[in-house]
C-alpha positions in Angstrom: 0.0 0.0 0.0 1.1 3.6 -0.5 2.4 5.2 2.7 -0.1 7.3 4.6 0.6 10.5 6.5 0.4 9.9 10.3 -2.3 12.3 11.3 -4.6 11.7 14.2 -7.9 12.4 12.5 -10.0 12.3 15.7 -7.6 14.8 17.4 -7.7 17.0 14.3 -11.5 17.1 14.4 -11.5 17.9 18.1 -9.1 20.8 17.7 -11.2 22.1 14.8 -14.3 21.9 16.9 -12.6 23.8 19.7 -11.3 26.5 17.3 -14.3 26.9 15.1 -16.8 27.3 17.9 -14.8 29.9 19.8 -16.2 33.5 20.0 -13.1 34.9 18.3 -14.1 33.1 15.0 -17.7 34.3 15.3 -16.5 37.9 16.0 -14.2 38.0 13.0 -15.9 35.8 10.4 -17.8 38.5 8.6 -14.7 40.6 8.5 -12.7 37.8 6.9 -15.5 37.0 4.4 -15.4 40.6 3.3 -11.7 40.5 2.9 -12.1 37.5 0.6 -14.8 39.2 -1.5 -12.6 42.3 -1.8 -9.7 40.2 -3.0 -11.8 38.6 -5.7 -12.7 41.9 -7.3 -9.6 43.9 -6.6 -7.9 45.2 -9.8 -4.5 43.7 -10.6 -2.8 47.1 -10.2 -3.1 50.5 -8.7 -4.2 51.8 -5.3 -7.0 49.2 -4.9 -4.4 46.4 -5.0 -2.4 48.2 -2.2 -5.6 48.7 -0.2 -6.6 45.0 -0.2 -3.2 43.8 0.7 -2.8 46.3 3.5 -6.2 45.2 4.8 -5.0 41.5 4.9 -1.8 42.6 6.6 -3.6 44.7 9.2 -5.9 41.8 10.1 -3.0 39.3 10.3 -1.2 41.7 12.7 -4.3 41.9 14.9 -4.9 38.1 14.9 -1.3 37.4 15.7 -1.5 39.8 18.6 -4.6 37.9 19.8 -2.8 34.6 19.4 0.2 35.7 21.4 -2.1 37.0 24.1 -3.9 33.7 24.4 -0.6 31.8 24.3 0.8 34.0 27.1 -2.2 33.5 29.3 -2.1 29.8 28.7 1.5 29.6 29.8 0.8 31.7 33.0 -2.3 29.6 33.9 -0.3 26.3 33.3 2.3 27.5 35.8 -0.3 28.6 38.3 -2.0 25.2 38.1 1.3 23.6 38.8 1.8 25.8 41.8 -1.7 25.0 43.1 -1.1 21.3 42.8 2.2 21.4 44.6 0.5 23.4 47.4 -2.4 20.9 47.7 -5.1 23.3 46.6 -8.7 22.1 46.7 -10.5 20.6 43.7 -12.6 23.6 42.9 -9.6 25.9 42.5 -7.9 23.3 40.2 -11.1 22.9 38.2 -11.3 26.6 37.7 -7.7 26.8 36.6 -8.4 24.0 34.1 -11.4 25.9 32.7 -9.2 29.0 32.3 -6.5 27.0 30.6 -9.0 25.4 28.1 -10.4 28.9 27.3 -6.9 30.2 26.5 -6.0 27.1 24.5 -9.3 27.4 22.5 -8.6 31.1 21.8 -5.1 30.3 20.5 -6.5 27.6 18.2 -9.2 30.0 17.0 -6.6 32.7 16.2 -4.5 30.2 14.3 -7.5 29.1 12.2 -8.3 32.7 11.3 -4.7 33.4 10.4 -4.6 30.4 8.1 -7.8 31.5 6.4 -6.5 35.1 5.9 -3.2 33.8 4.5 -5.2 31.5 2.2 -6.9 34.6 0.8 -3.5 36.0 0.3 -2.4 32.9 -1.6 -5.4 33.2 -3.9 -4.4 36.8 -4.6 -0.8 35.8 -5.4 -2.0 33.0 -7.8 -4.3 35.4 -9.6 -1.6 38.2 -9.9 1.0 35.7 -11.1 -1.2 34.0 -13.7 -1.7 30.7 -11.9 2.0 29.7 -12.5 1.9 26.7 -10.2 5.5 25.4 -10.7 7.0 28.8 -9.9 4.7 29.3 -6.9 5.6 25.8 -5.8 9.3 26.7 -5.9 8.7 29.9 -3.8 6.9 27.8 -1.2 9.9 25.4 -0.8 11.2 27.2 2.3 10.4 27.7 6.0 7.2 29.7 6.7 7.5 33.4 7.0 6.4 34.5 10.5 3.8 37.3 10.7 6.0 40.4 10.9 6.4 42.7 13.8 5.0 46.2 13.4 8.5 47.9 13.3 10.6 49.9 10.9 11.4 46.8 8.8 7.7 46.3 8.0 7.2 50.0 7.4 10.0 50.0 4.9 8.4 46.9 3.2 5.1 48.7 2.8 6.8 51.9 1.7 8.7 50.0 -1.0 5.5 48.2 -2.0 3.7 51.5 -2.5 6.6 52.9 -4.4 6.6 50.0 -6.8 2.9 50.5 -7.6 3.3 54.2 -8.0 6.2 53.7 -10.5 4.1 51.6 -12.7 4.9 48.1 -11.5 1.4 46.5 -11.7 1.9 43.0 -10.1 3.3 43.2 -6.6 2.6 41.0 -3.6 3.6 41.4 0.1 4.9 38.0 0.9 3.9 38.2 4.5 0.2 38.0 3.6 0.6 34.6 2.0 1.6 31.0 2.8 3.0 30.4 -0.6 5.6 33.2 -1.0 8.3 32.2 1.5 11.4 33.8 0.3 12.2 37.6 0.2 9.8 40.3 1.2 8.1 41.3 -2.0 7.4 39.4 -5.3 6.7 41.0 -8.6 5.7 39.9 -12.1 7.1 41.5 -15.2 4.2 41.6 -17.7 6.5 41.9 -20.7 8.6 38.8 -20.0 6.2 36.8 -17.6 9.1 36.5 -15.2 8.8 36.6 -11.4 11.3 38.6 -9.3 12.1 38.3 -5.6 12.8 41.5 -3.6 14.5 41.6 -0.2 13.8 44.9 1.6 16.2 46.1 4.4 15.7 49.0 6.7 19.4 49.4 7.1 22.4 49.3 4.8 25.0 47.4 6.9 26.0 44.0 5.3 26.3 41.0 7.7 27.1 37.4 7.2 23.4 36.6 7.4 22.3 39.2 4.8 25.1 38.0 2.4 23.8 34.4 2.8 20.3 35.5 2.2 21.3 37.4 -1.0 23.2 34.4 -2.3 20.3 32.1 -1.7 17.7 34.5 -3.3 20.1 34.7 -6.3 20.0 30.9 -6.6 16.2 30.7 -6.5 15.9 33.7 -8.8 18.2 32.0 -11.4 15.8 29.0 -11.2 12.8 31.2 -11.9 14.6 32.9 -14.8 15.6 29.7 -16.5 12.6 27.4 -15.8 14.8 24.9 -14.0 13.7 25.0 -10.4 15.9 23.8 -7.5 13.4 22.0 -5.4 13.6 19.3 -2.6 17.1 18.4 -3.4 16.7 18.0 -7.2 16.1 20.1 -10.3 12.4 20.5 -11.3 11.9 21.4 -14.9 8.9 23.7 -15.6 6.8 22.6 -18.5 3.5 23.9 -20.0 0.6 21.7 -21.1 -1.1 22.3 -24.4 -4.6 22.3 -23.1 -6.3 23.7 -20.0 -6.7 21.8 -16.8 -10.0 19.8 -16.5 -11.4 18.9 -13.1 -14.5 17.5 -11.4 -15.1 20.9 -9.7 -18.8 21.2 -10.9 -19.4 17.8 -9.2 -17.8 19.1 -6.0 -20.2 22.0 -5.9 -23.2 19.6 -6.2 -21.7 17.3 -3.6 -21.3 20.2 -1.2 -25.0 21.1 -1.7 -26.0 17.5 -0.9 -23.8 17.5 2.2 -25.7 20.6 3.4 -28.9 18.5 3.3 -27.6 15.2 4.5 -24.3 15.9 6.3 -22.2 13.8 4.0 -21.9 13.2 0.3 -19.6 11.3 -2.1 -18.9 10.9 -5.8 -17.0 8.3 -7.8 -15.7 8.6 -11.4 -15.1 5.3 -13.0 -12.1 3.5 -11.6 -9.9 6.7 -11.4 -11.0 9.2 -8.7 -13.5 9.5 -5.8 -14.1 12.1 -3.2 -16.3 12.6 -0.2 -17.6 15.8 1.5 -18.4 16.2 5.2 -20.5 19.1 6.4 -18.0 19.3 9.2 -19.4 22.2 11.2 -22.9 20.9 11.2 -21.7 17.4 12.2 -19.9 18.8 15.2 -22.9 20.8 16.2 -25.6 18.2 15.5 -24.1 14.7 15.8 -22.7 13.0 18.9 -19.1 12.2 18.7 -19.9 8.5 19.2 -21.9 8.6 16.0 -19.1 10.2 13.8 -17.6 6.9 12.9 -20.8 5.8 11.1 -20.6 8.8 8.9 -16.9 8.2 8.3 -17.5 4.6 7.4 -20.1 5.5 4.8 -17.8 8.0 2.9 -14.6 6.0 3.3 -16.4 2.8 2.1 -17.4 4.7 -1.1 -13.8 5.8 -1.6 -12.5 2.2 -1.0 -15.0 0.9 -3.6 -12.9 2.7 -6.2 -10.6 -0.4 -6.1 -11.7 -3.1 -8.5 -8.6 -5.3 -8.2 -6.6 -6.6 -5.3 -3.5 -5.1 -6.8 -5.0 -1.6 -7.0 -3.4 1.1 -4.8 -5.2 4.3 -3.6 -3.5 7.5 -2.8 -3.8 8.6 0.9 -7.3 9.8 1.7 -6.0 12.9 3.4 -4.9 14.3 0.0 -6.6 17.6 0.3 -5.8 20.2 3.0 -8.4 22.4 4.6 -6.9 25.6 6.1 -7.3 24.3 9.7 -4.8 21.5 9.0 -2.3 23.9 7.4 -0.7 24.8 4.1 0.1 22.3 1.4 2.5 23.6 -1.2 1.5 20.8 -3.7 -2.1 21.9 -4.0 -3.9 25.0 -5.4 -5.5 27.0 -2.5 -9.2 26.7 -1.9 -9.5 30.4 -2.4 -9.0 30.0 -6.2 -11.2 26.9 -6.7 -13.8 27.5 -9.4 -16.7 27.4 -7.0 -19.1 30.0 -5.6 -17.3 32.2 -3.0 -19.5 30.9 -0.2 -18.4 27.4 -1.0 -14.7 28.4 -1.1 -15.0 30.1 2.2 -16.7 27.0 3.6 -13.7 24.9 2.6 -11.2 27.5 3.9 -12.9 27.7 7.3 -13.3 24.0 7.5 -17.1 24.1 7.4 -16.7 21.4 4.8 -14.1 18.7 4.8 -13.1 17.3 1.4 -11.5 13.9 1.2 -10.3 12.5 -2.2 -8.2 9.8 -3.6 -6.9 8.5 -7.0 -6.8 4.8 -7.8 -3.3 4.3 -9.3 -4.3 1.0 -10.9 -7.5 2.4 -12.4 -5.6 5.3 -13.9 -3.0 2.9 -15.3 -5.7 0.9 -17.1 -7.3 4.1 -18.5 -3.9 5.3 -19.8 -3.1 1.9 -21.3 -6.3 2.2 -23.4 -5.0 5.5 -24.7 -1.8 3.8 -26.0 0.7 4.4 -23.1 3.1 1.7 -21.8 2.4 1.6 -18.1 4.1 -0.2 -15.2 2.7 0.4 -11.8 5.5 0.2 -9.3 5.0 -1.8 -6.2 5.3 0.6 -3.2 6.2 -2.4 -1.0 9.5 -2.8 -2.8 10.5 0.8 -2.6 12.0 3.1 0.0 11.0 6.8 0.2 14.0 9.0 -0.6 14.0 11.5 2.2 16.4 13.9 0.5 14.3 14.3 -2.6 10.9 13.4 -1.3 10.5 11.5 -4.6 8.4 8.3 -4.3 8.0 6.6 -7.7 4.5 5.2 -8.2 4.3 4.6 -12.0 6.7 4.1 -14.9 5.3 5.5 -18.2 6.7 5.2 -21.7 6.2 5.2 -25.4 8.7 3.7 -27.8 12.3 3.9 -26.5 11.7 6.5 -23.8 10.3 6.0 -20.3 10.1 8.1 -17.2 8.9 7.7 -13.6 6.0 9.6 -12.1 6.2 10.3 -8.3 3.5 10.2 -5.7 3.3 14.0 -5.5 1.6 14.3 -8.9 -1.1 11.7 -7.9 -1.7 13.6 -4.6 -2.1 16.9 -6.5 -4.5 15.2 -9.0 -6.5 13.8 -6.1 -6.7 17.1 -4.1 -7.5 19.2 -7.2 -10.0 16.6 -8.5 -8.3 16.2 -11.9 -10.1 14.4 -14.8 -7.8 11.6 -16.2 -7.5 13.7 -19.4 -5.5 16.3 -17.4 -3.2 13.7 -16.1 -2.6 12.6 -19.7 -1.9 16.3 -20.7 0.8 16.5 -18.0 2.3 13.3 -19.3 2.2 14.6 -22.9 4.0 17.7 -21.9 6.7 15.7 -20.2 7.0 13.2 -23.0 7.5 15.9 -25.6 10.1 17.6 -23.6 12.1 14.5 -22.8 14.2 14.3 -26.1 15.3 17.9 -25.6 15.9 17.7 -21.8 17.6 14.3 -21.7 19.1 13.8 -25.1 20.6 10.4 -25.5 19.1 8.9 -22.4 16.8 6.0 -22.9 15.5 6.2 -19.3 14.7 9.7 -17.9 15.9 10.7 -14.5 14.9 13.8 -12.7 11.5 15.5 -12.3 9.2 17.9 -14.1 6.3 20.1 -13.1 3.5 21.1 -15.5 1.5 24.2 -15.5 -1.8 24.4 -17.5 -3.2 27.3 -19.5 -5.8 28.9 -17.2 -8.8 29.2 -19.5 -12.1 27.5 -20.2 -15.0 26.5 -18.0 -12.7 24.8 -15.5 -10.2 27.7 -15.0 -9.1 28.6 -11.5 -11.2 31.3 -10.0 
């Protein structure tokens, strides 16, 4: 079987229940919803673009201040409870201390949830401004997360530089701090003439240090990858390719499934032998269903996903392929903020009101591709070892004629999370196959990795 992420699903749901029902979320939800709506209609240049990004930044600063306050109170209360226990305090005092601790813990979780949702809005804005260039955005996310900045002279200088760029005619500028995906430098820009992305590091001072020199060298390395389309990622070079046709997905079916889940708490869809997904109306389930009865709902949906297998040799990708904002950021998947759904449904996914679970049947996809003329070998995961350095886990070997190449698990996870039709998977393979003779001239078997971006047009386009 394909390795599965070790995530305690019950604990995740409990944490979500605690966070989503806290008053902080209720108090801020309408504000965040308005931020999202503003981000969808904001022009791609000019003062309005500055306004919407500053609004996102301002809310992140306030939410981070609230998170730190709850965290500080939690630490103080934990120490006080420890003191009370050592002194043999009575049960009522200890119980009161536990109640205060749980309140601070819940507040911190709620602030984190709101921060993640706001940053997901920022991710959607970055994708739109940078023409949905997923490989380049994937490269820029291949770094440690950027902490929410302090309100100091460094941040003021970033904002000043941002406004200066817009005023000078640079139309596509993003403050990296408002996103999950832009994790290197302080500002990122798009040159409309060349289509190239540029990373900008903003310093409030002029003194060079060993740290700033290292930062500049590393940014230079990443910038060279962006400029040449060969992206240094996860210990290997990722070659950026473009498919000939737009991405096609089952997003309209997702919208219908979410409507069904509103009525009956859960819903699922299956598409041949290739892909299946389930939707949980998570917020309603938490409010209306006893925790002891959650398992019955899970069994119904997961049973439908398992039925995708029609052979004992079929392998399914992990069911936790898609990532609601409460879990965290996934660099391999387009953010929910750009899914081609009604804004209210996107917000529902971002807040975790709905939980989307999806999977791809590797064996079923192999059979579909063989019918299309591809030579396919499904690799037995039991005989492989995950390469920690490259994070490359070969799942399938694909070829035509004298050339073959391996496809790693990440592509299958992306296809599952973004609900690809099998035709889109084939488009990605076609782009790779056509590039192979030029990229690996003389090699019968291709080594290395590619990442494909799709023209963003047609009825299935992002946003």
